[in-house]
C-alpha positions as CSV (number, residue, x, y, z in Angstrom):
1,M,-26.8,-13.2,17.5
2,C,-26.9,-11.3,14.3
3,S,-30.0,-9.7,12.9
4,S,-29.1,-8.7,9.4
5,D,-30.0,-10.0,5.9
6,L,-27.0,-8.1,4.4
7,F,-24.2,-10.1,6.1
8,S,-23.9,-13.4,7.8
9,V,-21.4,-14.6,10.5
10,C,-20.0,-18.1,10.6
11,E,-18.3,-19.1,13.9
12,H,-15.4,-21.5,13.7
13,E,-13.1,-22.6,16.5
14,G,-10.8,-19.6,17.1
15,Y,-12.1,-17.4,14.4
16,K,-15.2,-16.0,12.6
17,I,-15.9,-15.4,8.9
18,V,-18.3,-12.5,8.2
19,T,-19.7,-12.5,4.6
20,N,-20.8,-9.1,3.5
21,H,-23.7,-9.8,1.2
22,G,-24.4,-6.1,0.8
23,C,-21.0,-5.3,-0.8
24,G,-20.2,-8.0,-3.3
25,D,-19.9,-10.9,-0.8
26,D,-16.6,-9.7,0.7
27,K,-15.3,-12.2,3.3
28,Y,-13.8,-10.8,6.5
29,L,-11.9,-13.3,8.6
30,L,-11.8,-12.2,12.2
31,Y,-9.3,-13.8,14.5
32,P,-8.1,-13.0,18.1
33,R,-5.4,-10.3,18.2
34,G,-2.0,-11.7,19.0
35,T,-2.8,-15.1,17.5
36,A,-1.8,-16.4,14.1
37,P,-4.7,-16.2,11.6
38,P,-5.8,-19.4,9.9
39,A,-4.4,-19.7,6.4
40,L,-7.6,-19.8,4.3
41,G,-6.1,-18.1,1.2
42,A,-6.5,-14.8,-0.7
43,G,-10.3,-14.9,-0.7
44,Y,-10.5,-13.2,2.7
45,K,-9.6,-9.9,4.4
46,Y,-7.8,-10.8,7.6
47,F,-8.4,-8.7,10.7
48,G,-7.0,-9.3,14.2
49,V,-9.7,-8.3,16.6
50,P,-10.3,-6.2,18.5
51,L,-9.0,-3.6,16.0
52,Q,-6.8,-0.9,17.6
53,S,-6.7,1.7,14.8
54,I,-9.3,2.5,12.2
55,A,-10.4,5.2,9.7
56,V,-14.0,6.1,9.5
57,T,-14.8,7.8,6.1
58,Q,-18.5,8.4,6.8
59,T,-20.5,9.7,9.7
60,V,-23.1,6.8,10.3
61,P,-20.7,4.2,11.8
62,L,-19.2,6.8,14.1
63,T,-22.3,6.8,16.4
64,F,-22.3,3.1,16.8
65,L,-18.5,3.1,17.5
66,E,-19.0,5.7,20.1
67,N,-21.8,3.7,21.8
68,L,-19.5,0.6,21.8
69,G,-17.0,2.6,23.7
70,V,-14.2,2.2,21.1
71,R,-13.9,5.9,20.1
72,T,-10.2,5.9,20.9
73,T,-9.5,3.3,18.2
74,I,-10.5,6.0,15.6
75,K,-7.5,7.6,14.0
76,Y,-9.2,9.3,11.1
77,I,-12.7,10.8,11.2
78,S,-15.0,11.9,8.5
79,Q,-14.7,15.6,7.9
80,Y,-18.5,15.8,8.0
81,S,-18.7,14.5,11.6
82,V,-20.7,16.7,14.0
83,S,-19.9,14.6,17.0
84,A,-18.4,16.7,19.7
85,C,-16.5,13.7,21.1
86,A,-15.0,12.9,17.7
87,Q,-14.1,16.6,17.2
88,K,-12.4,16.6,20.7
89,L,-10.2,13.7,19.5
90,V,-9.1,15.8,16.6
91,D,-8.6,19.0,18.8
92,D,-6.5,16.9,21.2
93,G,-4.4,15.5,18.5
94,L,-5.6,11.9,19.0
95,A,-7.2,11.7,15.6
96,A,-7.2,13.6,12.4
97,Q,-9.8,14.3,9.7
98,Y,-10.0,11.8,7.0
99,S,-9.1,13.2,3.6
100,S,-10.0,11.5,0.3
101,S,-6.9,13.1,-1.2
102,A,-4.6,11.4,1.4
103,K,-6.5,8.2,1.7
104,A,-3.6,6.0,0.7
105,T,-1.3,7.5,3.3
106,Q,-4.0,7.4,6.0
107,A,-5.0,3.9,5.2
108,A,-1.4,2.7,5.6
109,E,-1.5,4.0,9.2
110,V,-4.5,2.0,10.4
111,E,-5.6,-1.6,10.5
112,A,-9.0,-1.1,8.8
113,V,-10.9,1.6,6.9
114,I,-14.6,1.7,7.2
115,V,-16.1,2.9,3.9
116,S,-19.6,3.3,2.5
117,S,-20.6,0.9,-0.3
118,L,-20.3,3.7,-2.8
119,A,-16.6,4.3,-1.9
120,T,-15.5,0.8,-3.0
121,G,-14.8,-0.8,-6.4
122,S,-15.2,1.6,-9.3
123,Y,-16.8,4.3,-7.2
124,G,-13.6,5.8,-6.0
125,W,-11.3,3.7,-3.9
126,N,-8.3,3.3,-6.3
127,D,-5.5,2.4,-4.0
128,P,-4.8,-1.2,-4.6
129,N,-2.3,-1.3,-1.6
130,S,-5.0,-0.8,0.9
131,T,-8.1,-2.6,-0.5
132,S,-7.4,-5.5,1.9
133,K,-8.1,-3.1,4.8
134,L,-11.5,-1.9,3.5
135,I,-14.6,-2.8,5.5
136,C,-17.7,-2.0,3.5
137,D,-20.5,-0.5,5.7
138,K,-24.1,-0.9,4.5
139,S,-25.7,-0.1,7.9
140,T,-27.9,2.6,6.3
141,S,-29.4,0.0,4.1
142,E,-30.8,-2.0,7.0
143,P,-34.5,-1.7,7.8
144,T,-34.0,-1.2,11.5
145,L,-31.5,0.6,13.9
146,L,-30.6,-2.7,15.6
147,A,-29.7,-4.3,12.3
148,G,-27.7,-1.2,11.4
149,A,-25.8,-1.4,14.7
150,E,-25.0,-5.1,14.1
151,W,-22.6,-4.0,11.3
152,I,-20.2,-2.2,13.7
153,K,-20.6,-4.8,16.5
């Protein structure tokens, strides 16, 4: 059950559609990994779930990802992260620091890139080849921690 005013989830047989009201009504179509996605057209960003490789360009979602136990899916981590576990991934060579100067190259190596709302559109994400991988996070705009956690879940 979702507890957010900034996004909604619509369950369908075999897939979900998440509408991100906080970031321009982006629509994310989530389907089981290993199956064919439904062909609903170009108005959606398609993601096979669970995701196996992501880049996290900010620090807030990192805590939620760690609590969900999916830390090893993170391949690029915000350079501002103070998480000892995230830094250990970098030290062990399992992840690298996200770099805005290398974002196009790094985005090509992962399935999804979690960005803040300020990093999308005219605010800086200018690589048209990877915009289909962007997941805009507005968890810090939620009034409660639980609602903020729902973004990552």
